[in-house]
PDBQT receptor file of N, H, CA, C and O in Angstrom, charges set to zero:
ATOM      1  N   UNK A   1      88.365  75.212  66.327  1.00  0.00    +0.000 N 
ATOM      2  CA  UNK A   1      87.439  75.358  67.429  1.00  0.00    +0.000 C 
ATOM      3  C   UNK A   1      88.032  74.802  68.721  1.00  0.00    +0.000 C 
ATOM      4  O   UNK A   1      87.948  75.433  69.774  1.00  0.00    +0.000 OA
ATOM      5  N   UNK A   2      88.626  73.624  68.633  1.00  0.00    +0.000 N 
ATOM      6  H   UNK A   2      88.694  73.111  67.777  1.00  0.00    +0.000 HD
ATOM      7  CA  UNK A   2      89.227  73.007  69.813  1.00  0.00    +0.000 C 
ATOM      8  C   UNK A   2      90.407  73.838  70.313  1.00  0.00    +0.000 C 
ATOM      9  O   UNK A   2      90.591  74.000  71.519  1.00  0.00    +0.000 OA
ATOM     10  N   UNK A   3      91.193  74.358  69.394  1.00  0.00    +0.000 N 
ATOM     11  H   UNK A   3      91.042  74.227  68.414  1.00  0.00    +0.000 HD
ATOM     12  CA  UNK A   3      92.340  75.172  69.783  1.00  0.00    +0.000 C 
ATOM     13  C   UNK A   3      91.932  76.442  70.494  1.00  0.00    +0.000 C 
ATOM     14  O   UNK A   3      92.558  76.829  71.481  1.00  0.00    +0.000 OA
ATOM     15  N   UNK A   4      90.893  77.093  70.008  1.00  0.00    +0.000 N 
ATOM     16  H   UNK A   4      90.384  76.778  69.207  1.00  0.00    +0.000 HD
ATOM     17  CA  UNK A   4      90.400  78.315  70.647  1.00  0.00    +0.000 C 
ATOM     18  C   UNK A   4      89.876  78.015  72.041  1.00  0.00    +0.000 C 
ATOM     19  O   UNK A   4      90.112  78.781  72.975  1.00  0.00    +0.000 OA
ATOM     20  N   UNK A   5      89.174  76.913  72.180  1.00  0.00    +0.000 N 
ATOM     21  H   UNK A   5      88.983  76.291  71.421  1.00  0.00    +0.000 HD
ATOM     22  CA  UNK A   5      88.662  76.523  73.485  1.00  0.00    +0.000 C 
ATOM     23  C   UNK A   5      89.800  76.222  74.459  1.00  0.00    +0.000 C 
ATOM     24  O   UNK A   5      89.732  76.607  75.627  1.00  0.00    +0.000 OA
ATOM     25  N   UNK A   6      90.838  75.542  73.992  1.00  0.00    +0.000 N 
ATOM     26  H   UNK A   6      90.894  75.230  73.043  1.00  0.00    +0.000 HD
ATOM     27  CA  UNK A   6      91.997  75.263  74.847  1.00  0.00    +0.000 C 
ATOM     28  C   UNK A   6      92.692  76.538  75.287  1.00  0.00    +0.000 C 
ATOM     29  O   UNK A   6      93.098  76.661  76.443  1.00  0.00    +0.000 OA
ATOM     30  N   UNK A   7      92.829  77.488  74.372  1.00  0.00    +0.000 N 
ATOM     31  H   UNK A   7      92.499  77.389  73.434  1.00  0.00    +0.000 HD
ATOM     32  CA  UNK A   7      93.484  78.741  74.730  1.00  0.00    +0.000 C 
ATOM     33  C   UNK A   7      92.673  79.495  75.773  1.00  0.00    +0.000 C 
ATOM     34  O   UNK A   7      93.239  80.019  76.732  1.00  0.00    +0.000 OA
ATOM     35  N   UNK A   8      91.360  79.557  75.603  1.00  0.00    +0.000 N 
ATOM     36  H   UNK A   8      90.900  79.131  74.823  1.00  0.00    +0.000 HD
ATOM     37  CA  UNK A   8      90.516  80.258  76.577  1.00  0.00    +0.000 C 
ATOM     38  C   UNK A   8      90.614  79.596  77.946  1.00  0.00    +0.000 C 
ATOM     39  O   UNK A   8      90.741  80.288  78.956  1.00  0.00    +0.000 OA
ATOM     40  N   UNK A   9      90.557  78.283  77.993  1.00  0.00    +0.000 N 
ATOM     41  H   UNK A   9      90.454  77.721  77.172  1.00  0.00    +0.000 HD
ATOM     42  CA  UNK A   9      90.649  77.563  79.271  1.00  0.00    +0.000 C 
ATOM     43  C   UNK A   9      92.005  77.794  79.924  1.00  0.00    +0.000 C 
ATOM     44  O   UNK A   9      92.079  78.015  81.133  1.00  0.00    +0.000 OA
ATOM     45  N   UNK A  10      93.078  77.746  79.139  1.00  0.00    +0.000 N 
ATOM     46  H   UNK A  10      93.018  77.566  78.157  1.00  0.00    +0.000 HD
ATOM     47  CA  UNK A  10      94.409  77.935  79.713  1.00  0.00    +0.000 C 
ATOM     48  C   UNK A  10      94.640  79.375  80.169  1.00  0.00    +0.000 C 
ATOM     49  O   UNK A  10      95.320  79.593  81.172  1.00  0.00    +0.000 OA
ATOM     50  N   UNK A  11      94.096  80.351  79.463  1.00  0.00    +0.000 N 
ATOM     51  H   UNK A  11      93.544  80.173  78.649  1.00  0.00    +0.000 HD
ATOM     52  CA  UNK A  11      94.229  81.743  79.904  1.00  0.00    +0.000 C 
ATOM     53  C   UNK A  11      93.482  81.946  81.213  1.00  0.00    +0.000 C 
ATOM     54  O   UNK A  11      93.992  82.610  82.115  1.00  0.00    +0.000 OA
ATOM     55  N   UNK A  12      92.291  81.390  81.332  1.00  0.00    +0.000 N 
ATOM     56  H   UNK A  12      91.876  80.851  80.599  1.00  0.00    +0.000 HD
ATOM     57  CA  UNK A  12      91.557  81.488  82.592  1.00  0.00    +0.000 C 
ATOM     58  C   UNK A  12      92.291  80.777  83.731  1.00  0.00    +0.000 C 
ATOM     59  O   UNK A  12      92.311  81.269  84.860  1.00  0.00    +0.000 OA
ATOM     60  N   UNK A  13      92.884  79.637  83.440  1.00  0.00    +0.000 N 
ATOM     61  H   UNK A  13      92.867  79.237  82.523  1.00  0.00    +0.000 HD
ATOM     62  CA  UNK A  13      93.666  78.926  84.457  1.00  0.00    +0.000 C 
ATOM     63  C   UNK A  13      94.896  79.736  84.846  1.00  0.00    +0.000 C 
ATOM     64  O   UNK A  13      95.276  79.770  86.017  1.00  0.00    +0.000 OA
ATOM     65  N   UNK A  14      95.516  80.388  83.870  1.00  0.00    +0.000 N 
ATOM     66  H   UNK A  14      95.207  80.361  82.919  1.00  0.00    +0.000 HD
ATOM     67  CA  UNK A  14      96.684  81.216  84.162  1.00  0.00    +0.000 C 
ATOM     68  C   UNK A  14      96.310  82.382  85.066  1.00  0.00    +0.000 C 
ATOM     69  O   UNK A  14      97.060  82.720  85.981  1.00  0.00    +0.000 OA
ATOM     70  N   UNK A  15      95.168  82.995  84.823  1.00  0.00    +0.000 N 
ATOM     71  H   UNK A  15      94.558  82.721  84.080  1.00  0.00    +0.000 HD
ATOM     72  CA  UNK A  15      94.707  84.070  85.698  1.00  0.00    +0.000 C 
ATOM     73  C   UNK A  15      94.355  83.553  87.087  1.00  0.00    +0.000 C 
ATOM     74  O   UNK A  15      94.512  84.266  88.078  1.00  0.00    +0.000 OA
ATOM     75  N   UNK A  16      93.884  82.325  87.158  1.00  0.00    +0.000 N 
ATOM     76  H   UNK A  16      93.756  81.746  86.353  1.00  0.00    +0.000 HD
ATOM     77  CA  UNK A  16      93.491  81.757  88.439  1.00  0.00    +0.000 C 
ATOM     78  C   UNK A  16      94.650  81.375  89.338  1.00  0.00    +0.000 C 
ATOM     79  O   UNK A  16      94.485  81.325  90.557  1.00  0.00    +0.000 OA
ATOM     80  N   UNK A  17      95.814  81.106  88.777  1.00  0.00    +0.000 N 
ATOM     81  H   UNK A  17      95.949  81.147  87.787  1.00  0.00    +0.000 HD
ATOM     82  CA  UNK A  17      96.939  80.678  89.609  1.00  0.00    +0.000 C 
ATOM     83  C   UNK A  17      97.940  81.786  89.896  1.00  0.00    +0.000 C 
ATOM     84  O   UNK A  17      98.962  81.545  90.539  1.00  0.00    +0.000 OA
ATOM     85  N   UNK A  18      97.661  82.995  89.429  1.00  0.00    +0.000 N 
ATOM     86  H   UNK A  18      96.831  83.191  88.907  1.00  0.00    +0.000 HD
ATOM     87  CA  UNK A  18      98.556  84.104  89.769  1.00  0.00    +0.000 C 
ATOM     88  C   UNK A  18      98.500  84.359  91.271  1.00  0.00    +0.000 C 
ATOM     89  O   UNK A  18      97.419  84.326  91.859  1.00  0.00    +0.000 OA
ATOM     90  N   UNK A  19      99.640  84.612  91.899  1.00  0.00    +0.000 N 
ATOM     91  H   UNK A  19     100.518  84.639  91.422  1.00  0.00    +0.000 HD
ATOM     92  CA  UNK A  19      99.650  84.785  93.363  1.00  0.00    +0.000 C 
ATOM     93  C   UNK A  19      99.169  86.162  93.802  1.00  0.00    +0.000 C 
ATOM     94  O   UNK A  19      99.922  86.912  94.423  1.00  0.00    +0.000 OA
ATOM     95  N   UNK A  20      97.934  86.497  93.489  1.00  0.00    +0.000 N 
ATOM     96  H   UNK A  20      97.323  85.888  92.984  1.00  0.00    +0.000 HD
ATOM     97  CA  UNK A  20      97.372  87.793  93.858  1.00  0.00    +0.000 C 
ATOM     98  C   UNK A  20      96.427  87.671  95.037  1.00  0.00    +0.000 C 
ATOM     99  O   UNK A  20      96.224  88.650  95.756  1.00  0.00    +0.000 OA
ATOM    100  N   UNK A  21      95.848  86.512  95.258  1.00  0.00    +0.000 N 
ATOM    101  H   UNK A  21      96.013  85.718  94.674  1.00  0.00    +0.000 HD
ATOM    102  CA  UNK A  21      94.859  86.345  96.300  1.00  0.00    +0.000 C 
ATOM    103  C   UNK A  21      95.524  85.775  97.548  1.00  0.00    +0.000 C 
ATOM    104  O   UNK A  21      96.578  85.144  97.467  1.00  0.00    +0.000 OA
ATOM    105  N   UNK A  22      94.911  85.998  98.681  1.00  0.00    +0.000 N 
ATOM    106  H   UNK A  22      94.055  86.510  98.747  1.00  0.00    +0.000 HD
ATOM    107  CA  UNK A  22      95.537  85.634  99.954  1.00  0.00    +0.000 C 
ATOM    108  C   UNK A  22      95.781  84.127 100.085  1.00  0.00    +0.000 C 
ATOM    109  O   UNK A  22      96.762  83.723 100.710  1.00  0.00    +0.000 OA
ATOM    110  N   UNK A  23      94.932  83.306  99.522  1.00  0.00    +0.000 N 
ATOM    111  H   UNK A  23      94.136  83.634  99.015  1.00  0.00    +0.000 HD
ATOM    112  CA  UNK A  23      95.122  81.860  99.665  1.00  0.00    +0.000 C 
ATOM    113  C   UNK A  23      96.256  81.333  98.790  1.00  0.00    +0.000 C 
ATOM    114  O   UNK A  23      96.735  80.221  99.013  1.00  0.00    +0.000 OA
ATOM    115  N   UNK A  24      96.695  82.108  97.800  1.00  0.00    +0.000 N 
ATOM    116  H   UNK A  24      96.306  83.012  97.618  1.00  0.00    +0.000 HD
ATOM    117  CA  UNK A  24      97.719  81.596  96.890  1.00  0.00    +0.000 C 
ATOM    118  C   UNK A  24      99.034  82.365  96.956  1.00  0.00    +0.000 C 
ATOM    119  O   UNK A  24      99.911  82.141  96.122  1.00  0.00    +0.000 OA
ATOM    120  N   UNK A  25      99.192  83.248  97.905  1.00  0.00    +0.000 N 
ATOM    121  H   UNK A  25      98.480  83.430  98.583  1.00  0.00    +0.000 HD
ATOM    122  CA  UNK A  25     100.435  84.029  97.984  1.00  0.00    +0.000 C 
ATOM    123  C   UNK A  25     101.649  83.157  98.290  1.00  0.00    +0.000 C 
ATOM    124  O   UNK A  25     102.749  83.451  97.824  1.00  0.00    +0.000 OA
ATOM    125  N   UNK A  26     101.469  82.106  99.055  1.00  0.00    +0.000 N 
ATOM    126  H   UNK A  26     100.575  81.867  99.433  1.00  0.00    +0.000 HD
ATOM    127  CA  UNK A  26     102.604  81.258  99.423  1.00  0.00    +0.000 C 
ATOM    128  C   UNK A  26     102.993  80.283  98.308  1.00  0.00    +0.000 C 
ATOM    129  O   UNK A  26     104.032  79.630  98.404  1.00  0.00    +0.000 OA
ATOM    130  N   UNK A  27     102.190  80.174  97.266  1.00  0.00    +0.000 N 
ATOM    131  H   UNK A  27     101.345  80.704  97.187  1.00  0.00    +0.000 HD
ATOM    132  CA  UNK A  27     102.490  79.258  96.174  1.00  0.00    +0.000 C 
ATOM    133  C   UNK A  27     103.649  79.743  95.324  1.00  0.00    +0.000 C 
ATOM    134  O   UNK A  27     104.356  78.932  94.725  1.00  0.00    +0.000 OA
ATOM    135  N   UNK A  28     103.855  81.039  95.262  1.00  0.00    +0.000 N 
ATOM    136  H   UNK A  28     103.281  81.697  95.749  1.00  0.00    +0.000 HD
ATOM    137  CA  UNK A  28     104.883  81.582  94.380  1.00  0.00    +0.000 C 
ATOM    138  C   UNK A  28     104.413  81.545  92.930  1.00  0.00    +0.000 C 
ATOM    139  O   UNK A  28     103.213  81.510  92.657  1.00  0.00    +0.000 OA
ATOM    140  N   UNK A  29     105.363  81.553  92.008  1.00  0.00    +0.000 N 
ATOM    141  H   UNK A  29     106.338  81.582  92.229  1.00  0.00    +0.000 HD
ATOM    142  CA  UNK A  29     105.022  81.572  90.590  1.00  0.00    +0.000 C 
ATOM    143  C   UNK A  29     105.113  80.194  89.944  1.00  0.00    +0.000 C 
ATOM    144  O   UNK A  29     105.042  80.097  88.719  1.00  0.00    +0.000 OA
ATOM    145  N   UNK A  30     105.265  79.146  90.709  1.00  0.00    +0.000 N 
ATOM    146  H   UNK A  30     105.323  79.225  91.705  1.00  0.00    +0.000 HD
ATOM    147  CA  UNK A  30     105.358  77.798  90.161  1.00  0.00    +0.000 C 
ATOM    148  C   UNK A  30     104.146  77.362  89.361  1.00  0.00    +0.000 C 
ATOM    149  O   UNK A  30     104.292  76.958  88.207  1.00  0.00    +0.000 OA
ATOM    150  N   UNK A  31     102.938  77.431  89.943  1.00  0.00    +0.000 N 
ATOM    151  H   UNK A  31     102.819  77.759  90.881  1.00  0.00    +0.000 HD
ATOM    152  CA  UNK A  31     101.753  77.009  89.174  1.00  0.00    +0.000 C 
ATOM    153  C   UNK A  31     101.517  77.861  87.932  1.00  0.00    +0.000 C 
ATOM    154  O   UNK A  31     101.131  77.335  86.888  1.00  0.00    +0.000 OA
ATOM    155  N   UNK A  32     101.744  79.163  88.031  1.00  0.00    +0.000 N 
ATOM    156  H   UNK A  32     102.057  79.590  88.879  1.00  0.00    +0.000 HD
ATOM    157  CA  UNK A  32     101.484  80.012  86.866  1.00  0.00    +0.000 C 
ATOM    158  C   UNK A  32     102.503  79.769  85.760  1.00  0.00    +0.000 C 
ATOM    159  O   UNK A  32     102.178  79.907  84.580  1.00  0.00    +0.000 OA
ATOM    160  N   UNK A  33     103.719  79.414  86.121  1.00  0.00    +0.000 N 
ATOM    161  H   UNK A  33     103.983  79.303  87.079  1.00  0.00    +0.000 HD
ATOM    162  CA  UNK A  33     104.693  79.126  85.066  1.00  0.00    +0.000 C 
ATOM    163  C   UNK A  33     104.371  77.806  84.371  1.00  0.00    +0.000 C 
ATOM    164  O   UNK A  33     104.619  77.662  83.174  1.00  0.00    +0.000 OA
ATOM    165  N   UNK A  34     103.825  76.849  85.103  1.00  0.00    +0.000 N 
ATOM    166  H   UNK A  34     103.623  76.965  86.076  1.00  0.00    +0.000 HD
ATOM    167  CA  UNK A  34     103.419  75.586  84.484  1.00  0.00    +0.000 C 
ATOM    168  C   UNK A  34     102.259  75.770  83.524  1.00  0.00    +0.000 C 
ATOM    169  O   UNK A  34     102.262  75.206  82.430  1.00  0.00    +0.000 OA
ATOM    170  N   UNK A  35     101.269  76.551  83.924  1.00  0.00    +0.000 N 
ATOM    171  H   UNK A  35     101.266  77.009  84.813  1.00  0.00    +0.000 HD
ATOM    172  CA  UNK A  35     100.128  76.820  83.044  1.00  0.00    +0.000 C 
ATOM    173  C   UNK A  35     100.567  77.694  81.876  1.00  0.00    +0.000 C 
ATOM    174  O   UNK A  35     100.087  77.518  80.756  1.00  0.00    +0.000 OA
ATOM    175  N   UNK A  36     101.471  78.629  82.125  1.00  0.00    +0.000 N 
ATOM    176  H   UNK A  36     101.861  78.772  83.035  1.00  0.00    +0.000 HD
ATOM    177  CA  UNK A  36     101.996  79.458  81.037  1.00  0.00    +0.000 C 
ATOM    178  C   UNK A  36     102.740  78.630  80.005  1.00  0.00    +0.000 C 
ATOM    179  O   UNK A  36     102.639  78.891  78.806  1.00  0.00    +0.000 OA
ATOM    180  N   UNK A  37     103.483  77.638  80.460  1.00  0.00    +0.000 N 
ATOM    181  H   UNK A  37     103.565  77.426  81.434  1.00  0.00    +0.000 HD
ATOM    182  CA  UNK A  37     104.182  76.750  79.542  1.00  0.00    +0.000 C 
ATOM    183  C   UNK A  37     103.191  75.931  78.712  1.00  0.00    +0.000 C 
ATOM    184  O   UNK A  37     103.386  75.749  77.510  1.00  0.00    +0.000 OA
ATOM    185  N   UNK A  38     102.141  75.443  79.348  1.00  0.00    +0.000 N 
ATOM    186  H   UNK A  38     101.983  75.591  80.324  1.00  0.00    +0.000 HD
ATOM    187  CA  UNK A  38     101.112  74.703  78.613  1.00  0.00    +0.000 C 
ATOM    188  C   UNK A  38     100.432  75.598  77.585  1.00  0.00    +0.000 C 
ATOM    189  O   UNK A  38     100.153  75.155  76.471  1.00  0.00    +0.000 OA
ATOM    190  N   UNK A  39     100.162  76.848  77.941  1.00  0.00    +0.000 N 
ATOM    191  H   UNK A  39     100.389  77.209  78.846  1.00  0.00    +0.000 HD
ATOM    192  CA  UNK A  39      99.569  77.801  77.003  1.00  0.00    +0.000 C 
ATOM    193  C   UNK A  39     100.499  78.059  75.831  1.00  0.00    +0.000 C 
ATOM    194  O   UNK A  39     100.051  78.127  74.687  1.00  0.00    +0.000 OA
ATOM    195  N   UNK A  40     101.771  78.201  76.099  1.00  0.00    +0.000 N 
ATOM    196  H   UNK A  40     102.135  78.146  77.028  1.00  0.00    +0.000 HD
ATOM    197  CA  UNK A  40     102.764  78.422  75.046  1.00  0.00    +0.000 C 
ATOM    198  C   UNK A  40     102.808  77.236  74.085  1.00  0.00    +0.000 C 
ATOM    199  O   UNK A  40     102.870  77.424  72.870  1.00  0.00    +0.000 OA
ATOM    200  N   UNK A  41     102.778  76.028  74.618  1.00  0.00    +0.000 N 
ATOM    201  H   UNK A  41     102.728  75.875  75.605  1.00  0.00    +0.000 HD
ATOM    202  CA  UNK A  41     102.816  74.830  73.780  1.00  0.00    +0.000 C 
ATOM    203  C   UNK A  41     101.564  74.738  72.907  1.00  0.00    +0.000 C 
ATOM    204  O   UNK A  41     101.657  74.383  71.732  1.00  0.00    +0.000 OA
ATOM    205  N   UNK A  42     100.401  75.053  73.467  1.00  0.00    +0.000 N 
ATOM    206  H   UNK A  42     100.326  75.341  74.422  1.00  0.00    +0.000 HD
ATOM    207  CA  UNK A  42      99.170  75.006  72.686  1.00  0.00    +0.000 C 
ATOM    208  C   UNK A  42      99.195  76.045  71.570  1.00  0.00    +0.000 C 
ATOM    209  O   UNK A  42      98.760  75.762  70.454  1.00  0.00    +0.000 OA
ATOM    210  N   UNK A  43      99.694  77.234  71.857  1.00  0.00    +0.000 N 
ATOM    211  H   UNK A  43     100.047  77.464  72.764  1.00  0.00    +0.000 HD
ATOM    212  CA  UNK A  43      99.778  78.278  70.824  1.00  0.00    +0.000 C 
ATOM    213  C   UNK A  43     100.731  77.846  69.711  1.00  0.00    +0.000 C 
ATOM    214  O   UNK A  43     100.437  78.045  68.533  1.00  0.00    +0.000 OA
ATOM    215  N   UNK A  44     101.860  77.263  70.074  1.00  0.00    +0.000 N 
ATOM    216  H   UNK A  44     102.098  77.102  71.032  1.00  0.00    +0.000 HD
ATOM    217  CA  UNK A  44     102.808  76.791  69.057  1.00  0.00    +0.000 C 
ATOM    218  C   UNK A  44     102.171  75.690  68.195  1.00  0.00    +0.000 C 
ATOM    219  O   UNK A  44     102.341  75.685  66.975  1.00  0.00    +0.000 OA
ATOM    220  N   UNK A  45     101.449  74.773  68.815  1.00  0.00    +0.000 N 
ATOM    221  H   UNK A  45     101.311  74.777  69.806  1.00  0.00    +0.000 HD
ATOM    222  CA  UNK A  45     100.777  73.724  68.061  1.00  0.00    +0.000 C 
ATOM    223  C   UNK A  45      99.708  74.289  67.131  1.00  0.00    +0.000 C 
ATOM    224  O   UNK A  45      99.514  73.788  66.023  1.00  0.00    +0.000 OA
ATOM    225  N   UNK A  46      99.010  75.343  67.588  1.00  0.00    +0.000 N 
ATOM    226  H   UNK A  46      99.168  75.750  68.488  1.00  0.00    +0.000 HD
ATOM    227  CA  UNK A  46      98.035  75.987  66.714  1.00  0.00    +0.000 C 
ATOM    228  C   UNK A  46      98.698  76.646  65.515  1.00  0.00    +0.000 C 
ATOM    229  O   UNK A  46      98.203  76.555  64.391  1.00  0.00    +0.000 OA
ATOM    230  N   UNK A  47      99.812  77.306  65.760  1.00  0.00    +0.000 N 
ATOM    231  H   UNK A  47     100.214  77.380  66.672  1.00  0.00    +0.000 HD
ATOM    232  CA  UNK A  47     100.517  77.977  64.665  1.00  0.00    +0.000 C 
ATOM    233  C   UNK A  47     101.026  76.957  63.653  1.00  0.00    +0.000 C 
ATOM    234  O   UNK A  47     100.992  77.211  62.449  1.00  0.00    +0.000 OA
ATOM    235  N   UNK A  48     101.491  75.821  64.122  1.00  0.00    +0.000 N 
ATOM    236  H   UNK A  48     101.519  75.615  65.100  1.00  0.00    +0.000 HD
ATOM    237  CA  UNK A  48     101.988  74.791  63.238  1.00  0.00    +0.000 C 
ATOM    238  C   UNK A  48     100.880  73.981  62.570  1.00  0.00    +0.000 C 
ATOM    239  O   UNK A  48     101.150  73.203  61.655  1.00  0.00    +0.000 OA
ATOM    240  N   UNK A  49      99.630  74.158  63.019  1.00  0.00    +0.000 N 
ATOM    241  H   UNK A  49      99.410  74.790  63.762  1.00  0.00    +0.000 HD
ATOM    242  CA  UNK A  49      98.512  73.454  62.415  1.00  0.00    +0.000 C 
ATOM    243  C   UNK A  49      98.320  72.049  62.919  1.00  0.00    +0.000 C 
ATOM    244  O   UNK A  49      97.676  71.247  62.243  1.00  0.00    +0.000 OA
ATOM    245  N   UNK A  50      98.845  71.716  64.065  1.00  0.00    +0.000 N 
ATOM    246  H   UNK A  50      99.369  72.367  64.615  1.00  0.00    +0.000 HD
ATOM    247  CA  UNK A  50      98.715  70.360  64.625  1.00  0.00    +0.000 C 
ATOM    248  C   UNK A  50      97.423  70.153  65.397  1.00  0.00    +0.000 C 
ATOM    249  O   UNK A  50      97.024  69.015  65.646  1.00  0.00    +0.000 OA
ATOM    250  N   UNK A  51      96.766  71.238  65.779  1.00  0.00    +0.000 N 
ATOM    251  H   UNK A  51      97.089  72.162  65.577  1.00  0.00    +0.000 HD
ATOM    252  CA  UNK A  51      95.497  71.122  66.517  1.00  0.00    +0.000 C 
ATOM    253  C   UNK A  51      94.388  71.626  65.618  1.00  0.00    +0.000 C 
ATOM    254  O   UNK A  51      93.224  71.629  66.017  1.00  0.00    +0.000 OA
TER     255      UNK A  51
């Protein structure tokens, strides 16, 4: 349950930091790569059964 909730929150955060909107175009892909890395780590932990 906790793992599913973390994945949903991280996917929403990943969609929120994509540089598609006018206020975030100057950010580049830095924030989205950080959230993507966190999502990847959570998925790996879920697969390994640590969460």
